[in-house]
C-alpha positions in Angstrom: 0.0 0.0 0.0 1.5 3.3 -1.0 1.5 5.9 1.7 -0.4 9.1 0.8 0.6 12.7 1.3 -1.6 14.8 3.5 -3.4 17.5 1.6 -3.5 19.8 4.6 -0.8 22.5 4.8 -1.3 23.8 8.3 -0.4 27.5 8.5 2.8 28.2 10.4 2.4 29.9 13.8 3.2 33.6 14.1 6.7 33.0 15.3 7.5 31.1 12.2 9.4 33.1 9.6 8.0 33.6 6.1 11.0 31.7 4.7 9.8 28.5 6.4 6.4 28.9 4.6 8.2 29.2 1.3 10.3 26.2 2.0 7.3 24.1 3.0 5.4 25.0 -0.2 8.5 24.3 -2.3 9.1 21.0 -0.6 5.5 19.9 -1.2 5.9 20.9 -4.9 9.0 18.8 -5.1 7.2 15.9 -3.4 4.2 16.0 -5.7 6.6 16.1 -8.7 8.4 13.0 -7.5 11.6 14.8 -6.6 11.9 13.0 -3.2 15.6 13.9 -2.6 14.9 17.6 -3.1 11.8 17.4 -0.9 13.6 15.6 1.8 16.4 18.2 1.9 13.8 21.0 2.4 11.8 19.2 5.0 14.9 18.6 7.0 15.9 22.3 6.8 12.4 23.2 8.1 12.9 20.8 11.1 16.2 22.3 11.9 14.4 25.6 12.8 11.0 24.2 13.8 11.5 20.7 15.3 7.8 20.3 16.2 6.4 21.0 12.8 4.5 17.6 12.4 3.8 17.8 8.7 7.5 17.9 7.9 8.2 14.9 10.1 5.2 13.1 8.6 6.2 13.7 5.0 9.8 12.6 5.8 8.2 9.4 7.0 6.3 9.1 3.7 9.5 9.6 1.7 11.3 6.9 3.8 8.4 4.5 3.2 8.4 5.1 -0.5 12.1 4.3 -0.9 11.8 1.2 1.3 13.4 2.5 4.5 10.6 1.2 6.7 12.4 1.5 10.1 13.3 5.1 9.4 9.7 5.7 8.3 8.4 4.2 11.6 10.7 6.5 13.5 9.5 9.6 11.6 5.8 8.6 12.1 6.5 8.1 15.8 8.0 11.5 16.0 4.9 12.9 14.2 2.5 11.2 16.6 4.4 12.4 19.6 3.7 15.9 18.4 0.1 15.2 17.1 -1.3 11.9 18.5 -4.6 12.3 16.7 -3.1 12.5 13.2 -5.0 9.7 11.4 -2.8 9.6 8.3 0.3 9.1 10.4 -1.2 6.2 12.2 -2.3 4.6 8.9 1.0 5.1 7.2 2.9 3.9 10.3 0.8 0.8 10.1 1.7 0.4 6.4 5.4 0.5 7.4 4.9 -2.0 10.2 3.0 -4.3 7.9 5.8 -4.2 5.3 8.2 -5.4 8.1 5.8 -8.2 9.0 5.0 -6.7 12.4 1.3 -7.4 11.9 0.0 -7.1 15.5 1.5 -3.6 15.8 0.2 -2.7 12.3 -3.3 -3.8 13.4 -3.1 -1.5 16.5 -2.3 1.6 14.4 -5.0 0.8 11.7 -7.5 0.5 14.5 -6.2 3.8 15.9 -6.7 5.4 12.5 -10.4 4.2 12.5 -11.0 5.5 16.0 -10.0 8.9 14.8 -11.4 8.7 11.3 -14.2 6.1 11.3 -15.2 6.8 7.6 -11.7 5.8 6.3 -12.4 2.8 4.1 -8.8 2.3 3.2 -7.9 1.5 6.8 -10.6 -1.1 6.8 -9.0 -2.6 3.7 -5.6 -2.5 5.4 -6.9 -4.1 8.5 -8.6 -6.8 6.5 -5.4 -7.5 4.6 -3.5 -7.9 7.9 -6.1 -10.3 9.3 -5.9 -12.3 6.0 -2.2 -12.6 6.3 -2.8 -14.0 9.8 -5.4 -16.4 8.4 -8.1 -14.7 10.6 -10.5 -14.6 7.8 -13.7 -13.8 9.8 -12.1 -10.6 11.0 -10.8 -9.8 7.5 -14.3 -10.3 6.0 -15.8 -8.0 8.6 -13.4 -5.1 7.7 -13.8 -5.6 4.0 -17.6 -5.4 4.5 -17.2 -2.3 6.6 -15.2 -0.7 3.8 -18.0 -1.5 1.3 -20.6 -0.1 3.7 -18.8 3.3 3.4 -17.8 3.0 -0.3 -20.0 0.4 -2.2 -18.0 0.7 -5.4 -14.6 0.1 -3.8 -13.0 -2.3 -6.2 -10.2 -3.3 -3.8 -12.8 -4.2 -1.1 -14.8 -6.4 -3.4 -11.7 -8.2 -4.6 -10.2 -8.7 -1.2 -13.5 -9.8 0.3 -13.7 -12.4 -2.5 -10.3 -13.6 -1.5 -11.2 -14.1 2.2 -14.6 -15.7 1.4 -12.8 -18.1 -0.9 -10.4 -19.0 1.9 -13.4 -19.5 4.1 -14.9 -21.9 1.6 -17.8 -19.6 0.7 -17.2 -20.0 -3.0 -20.5 -18.6 -4.4 -20.2 -15.5 -2.2 -16.6 -15.1 -3.3 -17.5 -15.4 -6.9 -20.2 -12.7 -6.5 -17.7 -10.2 -5.1 -15.1 -10.9 -7.8 -17.8 -10.3 -10.4 -18.7 -7.1 -8.7 -15.1 -6.0 -8.8 -15.0 -6.8 -12.6 -18.3 -4.9 -13.2 -16.6 -1.8 -11.8 -13.2 -2.4 -13.3 -13.4 -4.8 -16.3 -9.7 -4.9 -16.8 -8.9 -6.1 -13.3 -6.6 -9.0 -14.3 -6.3 -10.3 -10.8 -10.0 -10.8 -10.6 -10.1 -12.8 -13.8 -7.2 -14.9 -12.4 -9.0 -15.6 -9.1 -12.3 -16.3 -10.8 -10.5 -18.8 -13.0 -8.9 -20.4 -10.0 -12.1 -20.5 -8.1 -14.0 -22.1 -11.0 -11.2 -24.6 -11.5 -11.5 -25.5 -7.8 -15.2 -26.1 -8.3 -14.6 -28.3 -11.3 -15.9 -25.8 -13.8 -13.0 -26.3 -16.2 -14.4 -24.5 -19.4 -15.5 -21.4 -17.5 -12.2 -21.2 -15.8 -10.4 -21.3 -19.1 -12.4 -18.4 -20.4 -11.3 -16.2 -17.5 -7.6 -17.3 -17.8 -7.8 -16.5 -21.5 -9.4 -13.1 -20.8 -6.5 -12.3 -18.4 -4.1 -13.1 -21.3 -5.9 -10.8 -23.6 -5.4 -8.0 -21.1 -1.8 -9.0 -20.5 -0.3 -11.2 -23.3 2.9 -11.9 -21.4 1.2 -13.0 -18.1 3.5 -15.9 -17.3 1.4 -17.2 -14.4 -1.6 -17.4 -16.7 0.2 -19.6 -19.2 1.0 -21.9 -16.3 -2.6 -21.9 -15.2 -3.9 -22.6 -18.7 -1.5 -25.4 -19.4 -2.4 -27.1 -16.2 -6.0 -27.4 -17.5 -5.7 -27.4 -21.3 -2.1 -27.7 -22.7 -2.0 -27.0 -26.4 0.9 -27.5 -28.8 0.3 -24.1 -30.5 1.2 -22.4 -27.2 4.8 -23.6 -27.5 6.2 -21.0 -29.9 4.4 -18.2 -28.1 5.9 -19.2 -24.8 9.4 -19.8 -26.3 9.3 -16.3 -27.8 8.4 -14.8 -24.5 11.3 -16.6 -22.9 13.7 -14.7 -25.2 12.6 -11.3 -23.8 15.7 -9.3 -22.7 14.0 -8.1 -19.5 12.3 -11.3 -18.4 12.4 -11.9 -14.6 13.4 -15.3 -13.1 9.9 -15.7 -11.7 8.2 -15.3 -15.1 10.8 -17.6 -16.7 10.0 -20.2 -14.1 6.3 -20.1 -14.9 7.0 -20.2 -18.7 9.2 -23.3 -18.2 6.6 -25.0 -16.1 4.0 -24.2 -18.7 6.2 -25.8 -21.4 6.8 -28.8 -19.1 3.0 -29.2 -18.9 2.6 -29.1 -22.7 5.4 -31.6 -23.4 4.3 -33.9 -20.7 0.8 -33.9 -22.2 2.3 -34.8 -25.5 4.3 -37.7 -23.8 7.6 -36.0 -24.7 8.8 -36.8 -21.2 12.5 -35.9 -21.5 11.6 -32.4 -22.9 9.0 -32.0 -20.2 11.5 -32.9 -17.5 14.1 -30.5 -18.8 11.7 -27.6 -18.6 10.5 -28.6 -15.1 14.2 -28.9 -14.1 15.0 -25.4 -15.4 11.9 -23.9 -13.8 12.7 -25.6 -10.4 16.3 -24.4 -10.5 15.1 -20.8 -11.0 12.7 -21.2 -8.1 15.4 -22.8 -5.9 17.5 -19.7 -6.3 14.9 -17.5 -4.8 14.2 -19.4 -1.6 16.1 -20.2 1.6 15.9 -23.8 2.6 18.3 -25.8 4.7 17.8 -29.6 4.6 20.1 -30.2 7.6 18.1 -27.7 9.7 14.9 -29.6 8.8 16.5 -32.9 9.7 17.5 -31.4 13.1 14.0 -30.2 13.6 12.6 -33.7 13.1 15.2 -35.0 15.6 13.9 -32.5 18.1 10.3 -33.5 17.5 11.2 -37.1 18.1 13.1 -36.3 21.3 10.4 -33.9 22.6 7.3 -36.0 21.9 8.5 -39.1 23.6 6.7 -41.8 25.5 7.4 -40.0 28.7 5.9 -36.8 27.4 2.6 -38.5 26.8 2.7 -40.2 30.2 2.7 -36.8 31.9 -0.2 -34.5 32.6 0.4 -32.2 29.7 -2.3 -33.7 27.5 -5.6 -32.0 27.2 -8.8 -33.7 28.4 -10.8 -32.9 25.3 -12.8 -35.9 24.2 -14.0 -34.3 20.9 -14.2 -36.6 17.9 -15.1 -33.8 15.5 -11.6 -33.3 13.9 -10.2 -35.7 11.4 -6.6 -35.1 10.2 -5.7 -36.3 6.8 -2.0 -36.0 6.4 1.1 -37.4 4.7 3.6 -36.2 2.0 2.2 -33.9 -0.6 1.0 -35.8 -3.7 0.3 -38.9 -1.6 -3.5 -39.0 -2.1 -4.7 -36.7 0.6 -7.1 -34.8 -1.7 -8.6 -38.1 -3.0 -9.1 -39.4 0.5 -10.8 -36.2 1.7 -13.0 -36.2 -1.4 -14.2 -39.7 -0.6 -14.9 -39.2 3.1 -16.4 -35.7 2.6 -18.9 -37.3 0.2 -20.5 -38.7 3.3 -23.4 -36.5 4.5 -22.1 -36.3 8.0 -18.5 -35.2 7.0 -17.5 -31.7 6.0 -14.2 -31.4 4.0 -12.5 -28.2 5.2 -9.5 -28.6 2.9 -6.0 -27.5 4.1 -6.3 -25.5 7.3 -3.6 -23.4 8.8 -5.1 -23.4 12.3 -2.7 -26.0 13.7 0.3 -24.1 12.3 -0.9 -20.9 13.9 -1.4 -22.7 17.3 2.1 -24.1 17.0 3.5 -20.6 16.3 1.4 -19.1 19.2 2.9 -21.7 21.6 6.4 -20.9 20.3 5.9 -17.2 20.9 4.3 -17.8 24.3 7.4 -19.5 25.7 10.2 -18.1 23.4 12.0 -16.4 26.4 12.5 -19.9 28.0 12.8 -22.2 25.0 11.5 -22.6 21.5 9.1 -25.1 19.9 9.0 -28.1 20.2 11.0 -28.2 23.4 8.8 -25.5 25.0 5.9 -28.1 25.0 7.4 -29.3 28.3 6.2 -26.0 29.8 2.7 -26.3 28.5 0.0 -27.2 31.0 -3.5 -28.7 30.7 -5.2 -25.3 31.0 -3.2 -23.9 28.0 -3.9 -27.0 25.9 -7.6 -26.7 26.7 -7.5 -23.1 25.4 -5.9 -24.1 22.1 -8.1 -27.2 21.6 -11.2 -25.0 22.1 -9.8 -22.5 19.6 -9.3 -25.2 17.0 -12.8 -26.6 17.5 -14.3 -23.2 17.1 -12.4 -22.8 13.8 -13.8 -26.1 12.6 -17.4 -25.2 13.5 -17.1 -22.0 11.5 -17.1 -24.3 8.5 -20.1 -26.4 9.5 -22.4 -26.3 12.5 -23.9 -29.7 12.0 -21.2 -32.1 10.6 -20.3 -35.0 12.8 -16.7 -35.0 11.4 -14.7 -32.2 9.9 -11.6 -32.9 8.0 -8.3 -30.9 8.0 -6.2 -32.2 5.2 -3.0 -30.1 5.5 -0.4 -32.7 4.5 2.3 -31.3 6.7 0.4 -32.0 9.8 2.4 -35.2 9.9 4.9 -32.9 11.6 2.3 -32.0 14.2 0.9 -35.4 15.3 2.5 -34.8 18.7 0.7 -31.5 19.0 -2.5 -33.1 17.6 -2.5 -35.9 20.2 -1.7 -33.3 22.9 -4.8 -31.3 22.0 -7.1 -34.1 21.0 -6.2 -37.5 22.5 -9.1 -39.1 20.6 -8.2 -37.5 17.3 -8.6 -39.6 14.2 -5.6 -39.5 12.0 -5.6 -40.8 8.4 -2.1 -41.2 7.0 -1.8 -41.3 3.2 1.1 -43.3 1.7 2.2 -43.7 -1.8 5.2 -45.3 -3.6 8.2 -43.1 -2.6 9.4 -42.5 -6.2 5.9 -41.6 -7.5 5.5 -39.3 -4.5 8.8 -37.5 -4.9 8.6 -37.3 -8.7 5.1 -35.8 -8.6 6.3 -33.2 -6.1 9.2 -32.2 -8.4 6.9 -31.9 -11.4 4.3 -29.8 -9.6 4.8 -26.1 -8.8 3.5 -25.0 -5.4 2.4 -21.4 -5.0 3.7 -21.3 -1.4 5.6 -23.5 1.1 7.2 -26.8 0.0 10.6 -25.2 -0.1 12.3 -28.6 -0.3 10.5 -29.5 -3.5 12.7 -27.9 -6.2 15.8 -30.1 -5.9 15.7 -33.9 -6.3 18.3 -34.6 -3.6 16.5 -32.3 -1.1 13.2 -34.0 -1.9 14.7 -37.4 -1.2 16.2 -36.2 2.1 12.9 -34.7 3.1 11.1 -37.9 2.3 13.5 -39.9 4.6 12.9 -37.5 7.4 9.1 -37.9 6.9 9.5 -41.6 6.9 11.4 -41.9 10.2 9.1 -39.4 11.9 6.0 -41.4 10.9 7.7 -44.5 12.2 8.1 -42.7 15.5 4.4 -41.7 15.6 3.4 -45.2 14.8 5.5 -46.5 17.7 3.8 -44.0 20.1 0.2 -44.5 18.7 0.1 -47.9 17.1 -3.7 -48.1 17.0 -4.6 -44.5 16.5 -3.3 -43.8 13.0 -5.1 -45.3 10.0 -2.7 -45.9 7.0 -4.1 -45.6 3.5 -1.9 -46.8 0.7 -2.7 -44.9 -2.5 -2.1 -48.0 -4.7 -4.5 -50.1 -2.5 -7.1 -47.4 -2.7 -6.8 -47.3 -6.5 -7.0 -51.0 -6.9 -9.8 -51.6 -4.4 -11.7 -48.4 -3.9 -14.9 -49.9 -2.4 -13.2 -51.9 0.3 -10.8 -49.1 1.3 -13.6 -46.6 1.3 -15.7 -48.8 3.6 -12.6 -49.1 5.9 -12.2 -45.3 5.9 -15.8 -44.6 6.9 -15.7 -47.3 9.5 -12.6 -45.8 11.0 -14.5 -42.5 11.3 -17.1 -44.3 13.3 -19.9 -43.6 10.8 -22.5 -45.7 9.0 -21.7 -46.5 5.4 -23.1 -44.2 2.7 -23.0 -45.0 -1.1 -22.2 -41.4 -2.0 -18.6 -42.2 -1.0 -18.2 -44.4 -4.0 -19.2 -41.6 -6.4 -16.9 -39.1 -4.8 -16.3 -37.5 -8.2 -19.8 -36.0 -8.1 -19.0 -34.1 -4.9 -19.5 -30.4 -5.7 -17.3 -29.1 -2.9 -14.4 -26.8 -4.0 -11.0 -28.5 -4.0 -8.1 -26.1 -3.7 -5.1 -28.3 -4.5 -3.1 -29.4 -7.5 -5.5 -32.4 -7.7 -8.7 -30.4 -8.1 -9.4 -31.7 -11.6 -8.3 -35.3 -11.0 -10.8 -35.8 -8.1 -13.6 -34.9 -10.4 -13.1 -38.2 -12.3 -13.7 -41.8 -11.3 -10.7 -43.8 -9.9 -7.9 -44.3 -12.5 -4.5 -45.9 -12.3 -2.4 -43.9 -14.8 -0.5 -42.2 -11.9 0.9 -45.5 -10.6 4.6 -45.9 -11.4 4.5 -42.6 -13.2 8.1 -42.1 -12.1 9.3 -44.7 -14.7 8.6 -42.2 -17.5 11.4 -40.0 -16.1 13.7 -42.7 -14.7 16.8 -41.6 -16.6 16.6 -38.2 -15.0 15.9 -39.3 -11.4 19.3 -40.6 -10.3 19.9 -38.0 -7.6 16.6 -38.9 -6.0 17.1 -42.6 -6.4 20.5 -42.4 -4.8 19.1 -40.7 -1.7 16.1 -43.0 -1.4 18.3 -46.1 -1.5 19.3 -45.2 2.0 15.9 -46.8 3.0 15.2 -50.2 1.7 11.5 -49.7 2.5 11.3 -47.2 -0.3 12.3 -49.8 -2.8 9.7 -52.4 -2.0 7.6 -52.9 -5.1 9.2 -50.1 -7.0 
């Protein structure tokens, strides 16, 4: 959010010299013309004579913000607010700078302060909503976006951001309505076309999604992300020369090049030109790997610490919560291991609501970490946790689930990486049902490498690192199985594909529910699916993904070498 310049030029007091007035007017002229250096020099000269002139300190803060000096901007805004505590613009722009530094709780405080001074300031509602969205507090985000619209009904940004939060909340029809309202006001809003396309794709409306992606490309013919989206749904050979030409652009960014290469990988993969496809995926992943910070050894150390902390002695203590809720069902495992398919099957039961991949447990984990960070970090700090605290967090999680459905008997959370949090799950919910999805190691790891993930999954762009991550996952799951031998239900992807009916019956029985035939026709389930498998689960069971790794075998040696460290991974490969 770009900070705005106040339009008020408060008259100088009688003791102020006329020269200061001239400097102020000249500085504002420089500022409006984009001459930030000239404006900064003049504002500083004003403050030398008149240190309490708040508009000069404020505009110096705005300049610092605009050039990315956020800490300096905060200091300038603090100076301004010391002089004039009721200056709404200073609170708002200080919050912008805090938000840019990731200090969201402090940003929220100043956005709220802005609104207490200036209640009819819709932009601060937008800003507050965005902060709450970043914290995955979507109910609060929705409230503030709606407040912005109550003040300014044609506020495009409010409609668009409200659509985002509603989509995160699983309210797809309402989200679509606000995206369409945003487009009605601003037909060339590319981001709305993109999000409508993604939403329709999640809902299984493939052809409608394509139309919005194509409209986005008409508005922006070099939109790399859109080629990636389109080729995920409908790869076409005639797209190859267009994308190859775009790749030759002299000013192409690494991010755009990454999307173009993944798009070409999708096209060649669809044409069964697997070596060409793999080469483009490899180049795209190398570009992505350059942009992220991931330390495989640090992750291995974290798994060691989880195993040491969540020991048999830990669960013999009095730390565990006394919640007896059977509402939550955790579907977890490695990405691309069948978690989406399993959730689609069980959520086809009328008593089960599929809430998709929730971030609630990750937030709780982070909150516990912050709560005890002065003593020790997570997971070791769990030794300091008490029953009262775990009761608070289990209640918070259950309230989050009930926001999705008031009457479901079971609600699923299928965040795959919750396999890292089984110790926390069993602390909060001793009776939790945990479905662990397993798949052939080479198929799992190859599929991860060939799929681009919009966020997270930092290990997934290098074959060796994928293999190392898989081995850490494998030994951690072995630890959880040792601790909870009868509490984790393992579902092998290959067994589910070969015997869907029997495995589906076992799943529903594990959930403690009566069988329902809808679970066999899971592909008719109209719920939105927001993962890379959103189109596959709209189809009946098929087996073409089994042993998919063999198409790329000649390119997988780095992965194979790592996985050979575990003989289990080579059973039936």
